[in-house]
C-alpha positions in Angstrom: 0.7 32.5 -43.0 1.9 30.5 -39.9 -0.5 29.6 -37.1 -0.3 32.2 -34.1 0.0 31.4 -30.4 -3.5 32.7 -30.2 -4.6 30.1 -32.7 -2.6 27.3 -31.2 -4.2 27.8 -27.8 -7.7 28.0 -29.2 -7.2 24.9 -31.3 -5.5 22.9 -28.6 -8.3 23.9 -26.0 -11.0 23.0 -28.6 -9.6 19.5 -29.3 -9.0 19.1 -25.5 -12.8 19.5 -24.7 -13.5 17.3 -27.8 -15.3 19.8 -30.0 -15.2 20.1 -33.7 -14.5 23.4 -35.4 -18.1 23.4 -36.8 -19.7 22.8 -33.3 -17.7 25.5 -31.8 -18.5 27.9 -34.7 -22.2 27.0 -34.5 -22.4 27.6 -30.8 -20.6 31.1 -31.1 -22.9 32.0 -34.1 -20.1 32.2 -36.7 -19.0 30.3 -39.8 -16.6 27.5 -39.6 -14.5 29.4 -42.2 -14.3 32.4 -39.7 -13.4 30.4 -36.7 -10.7 28.6 -38.8 -9.4 31.9 -39.9 -8.9 33.0 -36.4 -7.1 29.7 -35.5 -4.7 29.9 -38.4 -4.1 33.5 -38.2 -5.7 34.3 -41.7 -8.3 36.6 -39.9 -7.8 39.5 -37.5 -9.2 38.8 -34.1 -12.0 41.2 -33.0 -11.4 42.5 -29.5 -14.6 41.1 -28.1 -13.6 37.6 -29.4 -11.1 36.9 -26.8 -13.7 37.2 -24.0 -16.2 35.2 -26.1 -13.7 32.4 -26.8 -12.7 32.3 -23.0 -16.2 32.3 -21.7 -16.9 29.4 -24.4 -14.1 27.3 -22.8 -15.0 28.3 -19.2 -18.6 27.0 -20.0 -17.1 23.7 -21.0 -15.0 23.5 -17.8 -11.6 24.6 -19.1 -9.9 27.6 -17.9 -7.5 29.0 -20.5 -6.4 31.9 -18.3 -6.3 35.5 -19.1 -3.4 35.6 -21.7 -5.7 35.2 -24.8 -6.2 39.1 -25.2 -2.4 39.6 -25.3 -1.9 36.8 -27.8 -4.7 38.4 -30.1 -2.9 41.7 -30.0 0.4 40.0 -31.0 -1.5 37.9 -33.7 -3.1 41.1 -35.0 0.2 42.8 -35.1 -1.4 45.8 -33.4 -2.4 47.1 -29.9 -5.2 49.8 -29.8 -3.5 52.7 -27.6 -6.2 55.4 -28.6 -8.0 55.2 -25.2 -4.8 55.0 -23.1 -3.3 57.9 -21.1 -0.9 59.9 -22.9 2.0 58.8 -20.6 1.2 55.1 -21.7 1.1 55.8 -25.3 4.6 57.5 -25.0 5.9 54.5 -23.1 4.6 52.1 -25.6 5.9 54.2 -28.4 9.4 54.4 -26.8 9.4 50.6 -26.1 8.2 49.7 -29.8 11.3 51.7 -31.0 13.8 50.5 -28.7 16.7 48.1 -29.2 16.5 46.0 -26.1 18.4 42.8 -26.0 16.4 39.5 -25.4 17.7 39.5 -21.8 16.7 43.1 -21.2 13.3 42.4 -22.5 12.7 39.3 -20.2 13.9 41.6 -17.3 11.2 44.3 -18.2 8.6 41.6 -18.7 9.5 40.2 -15.3 9.3 43.8 -13.7 5.8 44.3 -15.4 4.5 41.2 -14.2 5.5 41.7 -10.6 4.2 45.3 -10.6 0.8 44.1 -11.9 0.7 41.4 -9.5 1.3 43.9 -6.6 -1.6 46.0 -8.0 -3.9 43.0 -8.0 -3.5 42.3 -4.3 
């Protein structure tokens, strides 16, 4: 299994703050094997772990942004839609079955980002 973008961000951030895998695992209350599995993509990433890991790095003075949850969904190869409104579920289903080109996907991603940014203001 190849390392995921989620794992790459976590490992790079951990090394950036000068913390060993064991130190980070001990602080988070998990085994080194579990944390290594998250970094390498061998383990599924529990939904609460994106918050735990972001907080860990924030506590060490490193802001890793808010993209970790999205990368976790990609690494897990699934997105939980059961609590979303039906219209969102239909949109996700239609999008997943689409045959958009790379350019079209980039345009859609840009539109979604602009709309989300407008809502945050």
